[in-house]
NUPADREN-783785 format. One line per field, with one value per residue (C-alpha): y, x, z; residue number from 1. Coordinates in Angstrom, 1 decimal, always signed. Layout:
py = [Y, ...] $
px = [X, ...] $
pz = [Z, ...] $
num = [NUM, ...] $
// end
This chain:
py = [-15.2, -13.1, -13.3, -10.4, -9.0, -10.6, -11.4, -7.6, -7.3, -11.1, -11.5, -9.5, -10.9, -9.9, -11.1, -11.9, -13.4, -14.6, -15.8, -18.7, -22.6, -25.1, -28.4, -31.5, -32.4, -29.2, -29.4, -27.3, -23.9, -22.5, -19.3, -16.4, -17.0, -16.5, -13.6, -11.3, -7.8, -5.2, -1.9, +0.3, +3.3, +6.6, +6.4, +9.4, +8.3, +8.4, +5.4, +5.5, +8.7, +8.1, +5.5, +5.3, +2.9, -0.6, +0.7, +2.2, +4.5, +4.3, +5.9, +3.7, +4.6, +3.4, +4.2, +2.7, +4.8, +8.0, +5.9, +4.4, +5.5, +8.0, +5.7, +3.3, +6.3, +7.5, +4.1, +4.0, +7.4, +6.4, +3.1, +5.2, +7.3, +4.1, +2.8, +5.9, +6.3, +3.2, +3.4, +4.3, +1.2, -0.9, +1.6, +1.2, -2.6, -2.5, -0.9, +1.0, +4.0, +4.1, +6.7, +9.2, +8.6, +9.5, +12.5, +13.9, +13.2, +14.7, +17.8, +18.3, +17.4, +19.8, +22.7, +22.3, +26.1, +26.5, +22.8, +22.3, +20.9, +17.7, +16.8, +17.6, +15.3, +12.4, +12.9, +13.1, +10.0, +8.2, +9.3, +8.2, +4.6, +4.8, +5.7, +3.0, +0.4, +1.6, +2.0, +1.7, -2.0, -3.3, -4.8, -7.9, -8.4, -7.4, -5.6, -2.0, +0.8, +3.8, +7.5, +8.1, +11.7, +12.3, +12.6, +16.1, +17.1, +15.6, +17.5, +20.8, +20.0, +19.6, +23.1, +24.5, +22.9, +24.2, +27.8, +27.5, +26.6, +22.8, +21.3, +18.2, +16.1, +15.0, +13.1, +14.9, +16.6, +15.7, +18.1, +17.9, +17.1, +14.5, +13.0, +12.9, +11.3, +8.6, +7.9, +8.2, +4.3, +3.7, +6.2, +5.5, +2.3, -0.6, -3.2, -1.9, -3.9, -4.9, -7.4, -6.6, -10.4, -12.9, -16.4, -18.2, -16.1, -19.0, -21.7, -21.1, -17.6, -16.6, -15.7, -13.1, -11.4, -11.3, -9.7, -5.9, -5.5, -4.3, -7.1, -8.4, -6.6, -8.4, -11.8, -14.9, -18.3, -19.8, -17.5, -18.8, -22.4, -23.1, -19.6, -19.7, -16.6, -15.5, -13.0, -14.4, -12.3, -8.9, -8.4, -7.3, -9.6, -7.9, -9.1, -6.8, -7.5, -11.0, -11.8, -12.2, -9.6, -9.5, -5.8, -6.3, -4.2, -2.7, +0.4, +1.4, -0.9, -0.8, +1.4, +2.5, +6.1, +5.0, +2.3, +4.7, +6.8, +3.6, +2.6, +6.1, +5.9, +2.3, +3.2, +6.1, +3.6, +1.3, +3.5, +3.5, -0.3, -3.2, -5.3, -8.0, -5.4, -3.4, -6.5, -7.3, -3.8, -3.9, -7.0, -5.6, -2.5, -4.9, -6.7, -3.5, -2.4, -5.8, -7.3, -10.6, -13.8, -15.0, -11.4, -11.7, -15.1, -13.7, -10.8, -13.4, -15.2, -12.1, -11.0, -14.2, -14.3, -10.9, -12.6, -10.1, -6.7, -4.5, -2.6, -4.1, -3.7, -5.8, -4.0, -5.7, -7.4, -10.0, -11.3, -12.8, -12.4, -9.7, -12.1, -14.6, -17.0, -16.4, -15.7, -12.0, -9.9, -6.9, -4.1, -3.5, -2.0, -2.2, -0.6, -1.7, -2.2, -5.2, -5.0, -7.3, -7.1, -9.0, -12.1, -14.8, -17.0, -17.1, -17.5, -20.8, -22.1, -21.2, -22.9, -26.1, -26.1, -29.3, -31.0, -29.6, -30.7, -34.3, -34.3, -33.1, -35.1, -35.5, -38.2, -38.3, -38.0, -34.5, -33.6, -31.8, -34.0, -30.9, -27.7, -24.7, -21.6, -19.9, -16.3, -14.6, -11.2, -9.2, -5.7, -2.3, -0.9, +2.7, +2.8, +0.4, +1.2, -0.3, -3.8, -3.6, -0.3, +1.4, -2.0, -4.0, -7.7, -8.7, -11.4, -12.0, -15.1, -14.8, -15.5, -17.2, -19.0, -22.7, -23.8, -20.9, -21.8, -25.4, -24.7, -21.5, -21.1, -18.2, -15.1, -14.3, -11.1, -10.3, -6.6, -5.9, -2.2, -2.8, -5.5, -3.0, -0.3, -2.3, -3.8, -0.3, +1.2, -1.3, -1.7, -4.3, -7.5, -9.9, -12.7, -12.4, -12.2, -15.3, -17.5, -20.3, -20.0, -17.3, -19.7, -19.8, -16.0, -15.7, -18.1, -16.1, -12.9, -14.6, -16.7, -15.8, -13.1, -15.2, -18.1, -16.1, -14.6, -18.2, -19.5, -16.5, -17.3, -20.9, -20.0, -17.9, -19.7, -23.4, -23.3, -21.5, -22.7, -26.4, -29.3, -30.0, -31.1, -34.6, -36.5, -36.2, -33.1, -30.3, -26.8, -24.7, -25.1, -21.7, -22.8, -26.2, -25.2, -21.9, -19.7, -22.0, -21.8, -18.9, -19.9, -23.4, -22.3, -20.0, -22.7, -25.2, -22.7, -22.1, -25.9, -26.2, -23.5, -25.1, -28.5, -27.8, -25.5, -28.4, -30.3, -30.9, -29.9, -26.3, -26.8, -28.7, -25.7, -23.3, -21.4, -22.3, -22.7, -26.3, -25.2, -22.9, -25.1, -26.8, -23.5, -21.8, -24.6, -24.5, -20.8, -20.7, -23.7, -21.8, -18.5, -20.0, -21.7, -18.5, -16.7, -18.6, -17.4, -13.9, -13.0, -13.4, -9.8, -8.5, -10.0, -8.0, -8.7, -12.0, -15.5, -16.3, -15.3, -13.9, -13.1, -16.0, -15.9, -15.8, -18.7, -20.8, -20.1, -21.1, -24.1, -25.5, -24.9, -26.2, -29.3, -29.9, -29.6, -32.0, -34.7, -34.6, -34.3, -31.4, -28.6, -28.4, -25.8, -24.8, -22.2, -20.3, -17.4, -17.2, -16.9, -19.4, -20.4, -22.6, -24.4, -26.2, -29.1, -31.4, -30.1, -33.6, -34.1, -30.7, -31.3, -34.8, -33.4, -30.7, -33.1, -35.2, -32.2, -31.0, -34.3, -34.0, -30.3, -31.1, -33.9, -31.5, -29.0, -31.3, -33.1, -30.0, -31.4, -28.6, -30.6, -31.7, -28.0, -26.7, -29.4, -28.6, -24.9, -25.1, -27.7, -25.9, -22.6, -20.3, -20.5, -19.5, -19.0, -15.4, -15.5, -16.7, -13.7, -11.3, -12.7, -12.1, -8.6, -7.7, -8.9, -7.2, -3.8, -3.6, -3.8, -0.9, -2.3, -2.2, -4.8, -3.7, -1.1, +1.3, +3.0, +6.4, +5.9, +7.7, +10.6, +10.9, +14.3, +14.6, +17.3, +18.6, +20.5, +23.4, +20.8, +19.1, +16.0, +14.5, +15.1, +13.5, +12.1, +12.9, +11.1, +12.6, +11.3, +13.1, +11.8, +12.5, +10.3, +13.2, +15.2, +12.1, +11.0, +14.4, +14.9, +11.5, +12.5, +16.0, +17.7, +21.1, +22.5] $
px = [-17.9, -15.3, -11.8, -9.6, -6.8, -3.7, -1.8, -1.5, +2.2, +2.9, +0.8, -2.0, -5.4, -8.0, -11.3, -14.6, -17.8, -21.1, -24.7, -27.0, -26.2, -27.9, -29.7, -27.4, -29.0, -27.8, -24.7, -21.5, -21.4, -18.1, -16.6, -14.6, -10.7, -9.5, -7.3, -9.9, -8.6, -10.3, -11.2, -8.2, -7.9, -6.6, -2.6, -2.3, -4.8, -3.4, -4.2, -1.6, -2.3, +0.0, +1.7, +1.1, +3.4, +2.5, -0.7, -0.9, -3.9, -5.6, -8.3, -11.1, -12.7, -16.3, -15.9, -19.3, -21.3, -21.6, -23.2, -25.8, -29.5, -30.8, -33.2, -30.1, -28.0, -30.8, -31.1, -27.4, -27.5, -30.0, -28.1, -25.0, -26.6, -27.7, -24.2, -22.7, -25.4, -24.5, -20.6, -20.1, -21.8, -18.7, -16.4, -18.3, -18.3, -14.4, -14.0, -16.3, -14.1, -13.4, -15.9, -14.8, -11.2, -11.9, -13.8, -10.9, -8.5, -10.8, -11.1, -7.4, -6.8, -9.6, -8.2, -4.5, -3.6, -1.8, -0.7, +3.0, +4.3, +5.7, +2.7, +0.5, +2.4, +2.1, -1.7, -2.2, -0.2, -2.0, -5.6, -4.9, -4.1, -7.3, -9.4, -7.9, -8.3, -11.8, -10.3, -7.0, -6.3, -4.4, -6.8, -4.5, -2.7, -5.6, -3.1, -3.5, -1.3, -0.7, +0.4, +4.2, +3.8, +3.6, +0.1, +1.2, +2.0, -1.5, -3.2, -1.7, -2.8, -6.4, -6.2, -4.7, -7.4, -10.1, -8.7, -9.0, -12.6, -12.8, -15.4, -14.8, -17.7, -17.4, -19.9, -22.3, -20.4, -16.9, -14.3, -12.0, -9.1, -11.0, -12.1, -8.4, -7.3, -9.9, -8.9, -5.2, -4.7, -6.2, -4.2, -0.9, -0.8, -0.2, -0.9, -4.3, -7.0, -4.0, -5.8, -9.2, -9.9, -7.9, -8.9, -5.9, -5.0, -3.2, -3.9, -6.6, -7.4, -10.8, -11.3, -14.0, -12.1, -8.8, -10.6, -11.1, -14.0, -17.3, -19.5, -19.4, -19.5, -18.6, -19.2, -17.0, -17.3, -18.3, -21.3, -22.8, -23.2, -26.8, -27.6, -29.5, -29.0, -32.0, -30.3, -26.7, -25.9, -27.4, -26.9, -24.4, -24.3, -23.8, -23.9, -26.2, -27.1, -25.5, -27.7, -26.8, -28.8, -29.0, -28.8, -30.5, -29.3, -32.5, -34.5, -35.4, -32.8, -28.8, -27.6, -31.3, -30.2, -28.0, -30.4, -33.1, -31.2, -30.3, -33.9, -34.9, -32.5, -33.4, -37.1, -36.3, -34.4, -37.3, -39.1, -36.2, -35.5, -36.6, -39.4, -37.2, -34.6, -37.5, -38.9, -35.4, -35.0, -38.5, -37.5, -34.3, -36.1, -38.5, -35.5, -33.9, -37.2, -37.8, -34.4, -36.1, -34.2, -37.1, -37.1, -33.4, -34.0, -36.7, -34.4, -31.6, -34.1, -35.5, -32.0, -31.1, -34.2, -33.2, -31.0, -30.9, -31.0, -28.2, -27.7, -27.5, -26.4, -24.9, -26.2, -26.3, -24.6, -22.9, -19.3, -18.3, -14.4, -14.4, -16.2, -13.7, -16.8, -17.5, -21.2, -21.8, -22.0, -20.1, -22.1, -21.1, -22.3, -21.5, -23.3, -22.5, -23.5, -22.9, -20.0, -21.2, -17.8, -16.1, -18.5, -17.8, -15.4, -17.3, -20.7, -19.3, -18.0, -21.5, -23.3, -21.4, -21.4, -23.1, -20.3, -17.9, -19.9, -20.2, -16.5, -15.4, -12.7, -14.5, -17.0, -20.1, -22.4, -21.3, -21.9, -25.1, -27.3, -28.8, -26.9, -29.3, -29.0, -25.5, -25.7, -22.5, -21.3, -18.5, -19.2, -17.9, -18.3, -19.3, -19.0, -18.0, -18.4, -18.1, -16.5, -15.9, -14.1, -11.6, -9.8, -12.0, -12.4, -11.9, -14.6, -17.8, -20.1, -23.4, -25.4, -23.5, -26.4, -25.6, -29.3, -30.3, -27.3, -28.4, -32.0, -32.0, -28.3, -25.9, -24.6, -21.1, -19.6, -16.2, -14.9, -13.5, -12.6, -11.1, -8.9, -8.0, -7.1, -5.0, -3.1, -2.2, -1.7, +0.9, +3.6, +6.3, +6.1, +7.9, +7.9, +11.7, +12.8, +10.9, +11.3, +13.9, +14.8, +14.5, +12.3, +9.8, +9.8, +9.3, +6.4, +4.7, +5.3, +3.6, +0.8, +0.1, -2.3, -4.7, -4.1, -5.0, -8.1, -9.4, -8.6, -10.4, -13.6, -13.7, -13.2, -16.2, -18.6, -18.1, -16.0, -18.3, -21.2, -20.4, -21.1, -23.8, -24.0, -23.9, -27.1, -28.1, -25.8, -27.9, -26.8, -24.9, -21.1, -20.6, -22.0, -20.4, -16.9, -17.0, -13.8, -12.1, -15.0, -14.0, -10.6, -11.7, -14.4, -11.9, -9.4, -12.0, -12.9, -9.1, -8.7, -11.4, -10.0, -6.6, -7.8, -10.0, -7.4, -5.6, -8.7, -8.9, -12.5, -11.3, -9.8, -12.8, -15.0, -12.6, -11.8, -8.1, -6.1, -4.7, -1.2, -1.0, -2.9, +0.2, +2.0, -0.9, -1.4, +2.3, +2.4, -0.6, +0.7, +4.1, +2.6, +0.4, +3.4, +5.6, +2.8, +2.8, +6.3, +5.9, +2.6, +4.6, +5.8, +2.3, +2.7, +5.5, +4.7, +4.3, +4.5, +1.1, -1.5, -4.9, -6.4, -8.7, -7.5, -3.8, -4.4, -6.0, -3.3, -0.4, -2.6, -2.7, +0.9, +2.3, +0.1, +1.4, +4.9, +4.3, +2.2, +3.4, +6.5, +5.0, +6.8, +10.4, +11.8, +15.4, +18.0, +20.3, +22.7, +21.0, +17.5, +14.5, +12.5, +9.4, +9.6, +6.7, +8.5, +5.7, +2.4, +0.8, +1.6, +0.4, -3.0, -3.3, -2.5, -5.0, -7.6, -6.7, -6.8, -10.1, -11.6, -10.7, -11.7, -15.1, -15.5, -14.8, -17.3, -20.1, -19.7, -19.3, -16.0, -14.6, -11.9, -10.6, -10.7, -8.8, -6.2, -5.6, -5.1, -3.1, -0.8, -0.4, -2.1, -1.5, +2.0, +5.2, +9.0, +9.5, +13.0, +11.8, +9.4, +12.1, +14.1, +11.2, +10.5, +14.2, +14.0, +10.6, +11.6, +14.2, +11.5, +9.5, +6.2, +2.8, +1.2, -2.4, -4.5, -7.1, -9.4, -10.8, -14.2, -15.9, -18.2, -21.7, -23.4, -27.1, -28.2, -31.9, -34.3, -36.5, -39.0, -36.3, -36.4, -33.1, -32.2, -28.7, -26.2, -22.4, -19.4, -16.2, -13.0, -11.8, -8.1, -7.5, -8.3, -8.5, -10.8, -13.1, -13.0, -13.7, -16.6, -18.1, -17.9, -19.5, -16.3, -15.7, -12.2] $
pz = [+14.2, +12.3, +10.8, +12.0, +10.1, +12.0, +8.8, +7.7, +7.2, +6.7, +3.7, +2.2, +1.5, -1.1, +0.2, -1.7, -0.7, -2.4, -1.8, -1.3, -1.6, -3.7, -2.7, -2.7, -6.2, -7.8, -10.0, -9.4, -10.8, -12.0, -10.8, -12.3, -12.0, -8.4, -9.4, -10.7, -10.1, -8.3, -9.6, -9.7, -7.2, -8.1, -8.3, -6.0, -3.4, +0.1, +2.3, +5.3, +7.3, +10.3, +12.5, +16.3, +18.0, +16.5, +14.8, +11.5, +10.9, +7.3, +5.4, +4.2, +0.9, -0.4, -4.0, -5.1, -2.8, -5.1, -7.8, -5.7, -6.1, -3.8, -2.0, -1.1, -0.2, +2.2, +3.7, +4.3, +6.0, +8.5, +9.2, +9.4, +12.2, +14.0, +13.9, +15.4, +18.0, +19.8, +19.5, +23.1, +24.2, +23.4, +25.2, +28.3, +28.1, +27.8, +31.1, +33.6, +33.5, +29.7, +28.8, +31.5, +30.6, +27.0, +28.0, +29.9, +27.1, +24.3, +26.3, +26.6, +22.8, +21.7, +23.9, +23.7, +23.5, +26.9, +27.4, +27.6, +24.4, +26.0, +27.7, +24.8, +22.5, +25.2, +25.6, +21.9, +21.3, +24.2, +23.0, +19.5, +20.9, +23.1, +20.0, +18.0, +20.7, +21.9, +25.4, +27.4, +26.3, +23.2, +20.7, +20.1, +23.6, +25.8, +28.1, +29.5, +28.1, +30.2, +30.0, +30.3, +31.5, +35.3, +37.1, +37.9, +34.3, +33.3, +35.9, +34.8, +31.2, +32.5, +34.2, +31.1, +28.9, +31.2, +31.1, +27.2, +27.5, +28.1, +30.0, +32.3, +33.5, +37.0, +39.4, +41.5, +44.4, +42.9, +42.0, +38.8, +41.0, +42.8, +39.5, +38.3, +41.5, +41.2, +37.5, +38.0, +38.4, +35.2, +33.5, +35.1, +36.9, +34.6, +37.4, +38.2, +35.9, +33.8, +31.3, +29.8, +29.1, +30.9, +30.0, +31.5, +34.8, +36.4, +38.7, +41.2, +39.8, +38.6, +35.0, +35.9, +38.7, +36.5, +33.7, +33.7, +31.4, +32.4, +31.5, +35.2, +38.6, +41.7, +40.2, +40.4, +38.4, +41.7, +41.9, +38.8, +40.0, +39.8, +38.3, +35.0, +32.9, +31.1, +28.6, +28.5, +25.3, +26.1, +29.7, +32.3, +35.4, +38.7, +42.3, +44.4, +48.0, +47.7, +44.7, +41.1, +38.9, +35.1, +33.9, +30.4, +27.5, +26.2, +25.8, +29.3, +30.7, +30.7, +27.8, +27.2, +26.3, +23.5, +22.3, +22.1, +19.7, +17.7, +17.4, +16.2, +13.3, +12.6, +12.4, +10.0, +7.9, +7.3, +4.7, +2.4, +2.7, +0.6, +2.2, +3.5, +5.0, +6.5, +8.2, +9.6, +10.9, +12.5, +14.2, +15.4, +17.0, +18.7, +20.2, +21.3, +23.0, +24.8, +25.2, +25.0, +23.7, +21.5, +19.8, +19.2, +17.6, +15.6, +14.3, +13.4, +11.4, +9.6, +8.9, +7.3, +5.1, +3.6, +0.9, -2.0, -0.8, -2.0, +1.3, +4.7, +8.3, +11.3, +14.3, +17.8, +20.7, +18.6, +19.2, +22.6, +22.4, +25.2, +27.7, +29.3, +29.5, +25.9, +26.6, +26.5, +23.4, +22.5, +20.7, +17.2, +13.9, +10.3, +7.3, +3.9, +0.3, -1.9, -4.3, -7.1, -9.1, -6.3, -5.6, -8.4, -6.4, -3.2, -4.9, -6.2, -2.8, -1.3, -4.1, -3.6, +0.2, +0.4, -1.5, +1.0, +4.0, +2.6, +2.2, +5.6, +7.2, +10.5, +11.7, +9.3, +12.3, +12.8, +9.2, +8.2, +5.8, +4.4, +4.3, +4.6, +2.5, +2.9, +1.9, +1.2, -0.4, -1.1, +0.5, +0.7, +4.2, +4.9, +8.6, +11.4, +15.2, +18.5, +18.4, +14.8, +14.2, +14.0, +14.0, +11.8, +10.7, +7.1, +7.0, +9.2, +9.3, +11.4, +13.3, +15.9, +17.5, +16.5, +16.5, +14.1, +12.0, +11.5, +10.8, +8.9, +7.4, +7.9, +6.1, +5.2, +4.2, +3.0, +3.6, +0.3, +0.7, +4.2, +2.7, -0.3, +2.0, +4.5, +1.6, +0.2, +3.5, +4.6, +1.8, +2.4, +4.4, +6.8, +4.2, +3.4, +7.0, +8.1, +4.9, +4.9, +1.3, -1.5, -3.3, -0.4, -0.3, -4.1, -4.0, -1.3, -3.4, -6.3, -4.7, -1.1, -1.7, -3.8, -1.5, +1.7, -0.1, -1.0, +2.6, +3.9, +1.8, +2.8, +6.4, +6.5, +4.1, +4.6, +7.8, +10.3, +8.5, +8.9, +11.2, +13.9, +17.5, +18.6, +19.3, +22.9, +23.8, +25.5, +25.7, +23.0, +22.3, +23.8, +27.0, +27.2, +25.9, +27.8, +27.6, +25.1, +22.6, +20.4, +19.9, +19.2, +16.5, +14.9, +14.8, +13.2, +10.4, +9.7, +9.5, +7.0, +4.8, +4.9, +4.2, +1.2, -0.3, -1.3, -2.8, -6.6, -6.3, -6.6, -9.8, -11.1, -10.0, -12.0, -8.8, -9.1, -12.3, -12.3, -13.3, -10.1, -7.6, -6.0, -5.8, -4.1, -1.6, -0.7, -0.4, +1.9, +4.1, +4.3, +5.2, +7.8, +9.4, +9.4, +11.0, +14.2, +14.8, +13.5, +15.4, +18.7, +17.9, +19.1, +22.5, +24.0, +27.7, +29.5, +28.0, +27.0, +24.1, +25.0, +21.6, +20.4, +16.6, +17.7, +20.0, +17.2, +14.8, +17.4, +18.3, +14.8, +13.8, +17.2, +17.0, +13.4, +14.7, +17.5, +15.8, +12.0, +9.9, +7.9, +9.7, +10.9, +13.6, +12.3, +13.3, +11.2, +12.3, +15.7, +14.2, +14.4, +11.5, +11.1, +7.9, +6.0, +4.3, +3.3, +1.9, +1.9, +5.6, +6.4, +4.8, +6.4, +9.7, +9.3, +8.5, +11.6, +13.8, +12.3, +13.1, +16.8, +16.9, +15.5, +18.0, +20.9, +19.5, +18.6, +21.9, +24.1, +25.3, +27.7, +29.1, +25.6, +24.2, +27.3, +27.1, +23.4, +23.8, +27.1, +25.3, +22.1, +21.9, +24.8, +26.1, +24.3, +25.1, +25.8, +24.6, +21.2, +21.3, +22.1, +19.0, +16.8, +18.0, +17.4, +13.9, +13.2, +14.6, +11.9, +9.2, +10.9, +10.0, +11.9, +13.8, +13.1, +11.5, +12.6, +10.0, +9.5, +8.2, +5.4, +6.4, +5.0, +4.8, +3.7, +1.3, +1.9, +0.0, +1.0, +2.5, +4.5, +2.4, +1.5, -2.0, -2.0, +0.6, -0.1, +0.9, +1.9, +3.5, +6.8, +6.3, +10.1, +13.0, +15.5, +13.6, +13.2, +16.7, +18.2, +15.9, +16.8, +20.5, +19.7, +21.1, +19.3, +19.0] $
num = [1, 2, 3, 4, 5, 6, 7, 8, 9, 10, 11, 12, 13, 14, 15, 16, 17, 18, 19, 20, 21, 22, 23, 24, 25, 26, 27, 28, 29, 30, 31, 32, 33, 34, 35, 36, 37, 38, 39, 40, 41, 42, 43, 44, 45, 46, 47, 48, 49, 50, 51, 52, 53, 54, 55, 56, 57, 58, 59, 60, 61, 62, 63, 64, 65, 66, 67, 68, 69, 70, 71, 72, 73, 74, 75, 76, 77, 78, 79, 80, 81, 82, 83, 84, 85, 86, 87, 88, 89, 90, 91, 92, 93, 94, 95, 96, 97, 98, 99, 100, 101, 102, 103, 104, 105, 106, 107, 108, 109, 110, 111, 112, 113, 114, 115, 116, 117, 118, 119, 120, 121, 122, 123, 124, 125, 126, 127, 128, 129, 130, 131, 132, 133, 134, 135, 136, 137, 138, 139, 140, 141, 142, 143, 144, 145, 146, 147, 148, 149, 150, 151, 152, 153, 154, 155, 156, 157, 158, 159, 160, 161, 162, 163, 164, 165, 166, 167, 168, 169, 170, 171, 172, 173, 174, 175, 176, 177, 178, 179, 180, 181, 182, 183, 184, 185, 186, 187, 188, 189, 190, 191, 192, 193, 194, 195, 196, 197, 198, 199, 200, 201, 202, 203, 204, 205, 206, 207, 208, 209, 210, 211, 212, 213, 214, 215, 216, 217, 218, 219, 220, 221, 222, 223, 224, 225, 226, 227, 228, 229, 230, 231, 232, 233, 234, 235, 236, 237, 238, 239, 240, 241, 242, 243, 244, 245, 246, 247, 248, 249, 250, 251, 252, 253, 254, 255, 256, 257, 258, 259, 260, 261, 262, 263, 264, 265, 266, 267, 268, 269, 270, 271, 272, 273, 274, 275, 276, 277, 278, 279, 280, 281, 282, 283, 284, 285, 286, 287, 288, 289, 290, 291, 292, 293, 294, 295, 296, 297, 298, 299, 300, 301, 302, 303, 304, 305, 306, 307, 308, 309, 310, 311, 312, 313, 314, 315, 316, 317, 318, 319, 320, 321, 322, 323, 324, 325, 326, 327, 328, 329, 330, 331, 332, 333, 334, 335, 336, 337, 338, 339, 340, 341, 342, 343, 344, 345, 346, 347, 348, 349, 350, 351, 352, 353, 354, 355, 356, 357, 358, 359, 360, 361, 362, 363, 364, 365, 366, 367, 368, 369, 370, 371, 372, 373, 374, 375, 376, 377, 378, 379, 380, 381, 382, 383, 384, 385, 386, 387, 388, 389, 390, 391, 392, 393, 394, 395, 396, 397, 398, 399, 400, 401, 402, 403, 404, 405, 406, 407, 408, 409, 410, 411, 412, 413, 414, 415, 416, 417, 418, 419, 420, 421, 422, 423, 424, 425, 426, 427, 428, 429, 430, 431, 432, 433, 434, 435, 436, 437, 438, 439, 440, 441, 442, 443, 444, 445, 446, 447, 448, 449, 450, 451, 452, 453, 454, 455, 456, 457, 458, 459, 460, 461, 462, 463, 464, 465, 466, 467, 468, 469, 470, 471, 472, 473, 474, 475, 476, 477, 478, 479, 480, 481, 482, 483, 484, 485, 486, 487, 488, 489, 490, 491, 492, 493, 494, 495, 496, 497, 498, 499, 500, 501, 502, 503, 504, 505, 506, 507, 508, 509, 510, 511, 512, 513, 514, 515, 516, 517, 518, 519, 520, 521, 522, 523, 524, 525, 526, 527, 528, 529, 530, 531, 532, 533, 534, 535, 536, 537, 538, 539, 540, 541, 542, 543, 544, 545, 546, 547, 548, 549, 550, 551, 552, 553, 554, 555, 556, 557, 558, 559, 560, 561, 562, 563, 564, 565, 566, 567, 568, 569, 570, 571, 572, 573, 574, 575, 576, 577, 578, 579, 580, 581, 582, 583, 584, 585, 586, 587, 588, 589, 590, 591, 592, 593, 594, 595, 596, 597, 598, 599, 600, 601, 602, 603, 604, 605, 606, 607, 608, 609, 610, 611, 612, 613, 614, 615, 616, 617, 618, 619, 620, 621, 622, 623, 624, 625, 626, 627, 628, 629, 630, 631, 632, 633, 634, 635, 636, 637, 638, 639, 640, 641, 642, 643, 644, 645, 646, 647, 648, 649, 650, 651, 652, 653, 654, 655, 656, 657, 658, 659, 660, 661, 662, 663, 664, 665, 666, 667, 668, 669, 670, 671, 672, 673, 674, 675, 676, 677, 678, 679, 680, 681] $
// end
């Protein structure tokens, strides 16, 4: 599971992580102060590159890369190539026509000489949104965005680009005009395949038929009754000649061409890896070759056993947010190295995981009697591709397989350089606009960054890693809770972070200064409360939330409003505010809600999960949203950020051996995206 950057302009968060947990008999280990400063970046460094509607584009930096040993640089180079080799898999998973659409757009952008200025500006604008979101759907709302020029003008742009040397790929026997006519509804009609993932399509409607993604073809939920998937995570499910068929993602199967290239680079990387990393990479290669569930499990275990290597990668079909059923994995890849200067706080949290587990405010029968090794690190990312970039998470905890987590533990990573770049690319905040008093805003300015960082650490390390299934329950939580699982699990991890933020244990461990603890808690509770209102600015159409992290945050706050006296909804000068008025009641309510959420997860209670989110997490008043949008637009702040990744270049000697790997920063989204696609200007 992952924590996405949904609080970008409401509160910034410096994220850290750590590694390995003790047995219950080990004594707590103190940490460095929570506010340990990060290394200073050059004063004149540019982070914000441009704005594209609600999105900002920022440059990501990896300052420690140049100082790494050559062996680690070379390892990262091969893993970097593996990441880029698979990036198109996720774009195809988003929509069956997405790669064709991108191909048309990139040829126009790369050959603009004779395209009319107005049409070119619109195509460039749309293409940037397409790149940032990995397809024609907004990353947060799941809704399709379309070109605003006319189809005729777009067709003329294609002809002008062709005259300038552009090459357009068409199907056998198809003309360019026919190809454009076939793709026209996707480019121009917002009512065609309008939502990429629709978990709440309305009474009597099918979530698979209502979702435009390419994880299924011709399949309804009714078709799945009595059908047993063999490769739920790594297959596309299609209906062929009246029968359900799993198209397995593997070498020689679906996406085989891409995975063959990924495997080539993973194999090249093994010679430069520490033995545990090499074993994990070999296991991943085997899984990509066979597609077998047993080999995926073996890889997950091997990856968890790699506890101390300074360089690592996440590569595979991992998160299930794109699938309305919450079963099928989206492909993604990250390559990173450990940032040892940022790990102190989260190491302490990980080292004391058993204490936190023993004090969870849910039924003891759902607690783990022995927490397995929790590995956590603060990392600097070198590249993210597929489902993890250009819009990236700020924290990740894997694997998602509950059985593996309970037996073998988990790894958490906090993306330190992503958080730093996002903070510095997005000056200002909405704190003042949505705070009820100046004191609330001032408290947020002083403590919200530290509070959010600590809550994020606990979300990833003791949140996702906690709890166990109820006795006698068969099937994974994902299978039992279905489309509600991802939002429920993100809510569970948030609740754990919020609950323990106020615990005196954090002072005892040296994580939080005693003098600031109450202010840190209040600042985070106030921020979390405000965000449930401010996040509505992202959903500018309709009256329901689709994105799982946004659903969980609204669910928590609206449940607290309805069931405690911790939060009051107030109005002043025609503006609505959510005001956190009682921290003790807030924490007590969080504990009560967490107990219910854990019961739902452990017991696989689909009906309970659906009722919880249908009541509190999905629906909102569009008039309130319109008010929020009007208030936010005056501040001219983005809703989300996409990153331009660092670029690696190998230096070779006369014998072809790598003698160095240099890092540079493209500072331009268009340049990087065209280079990734192999399109020359």
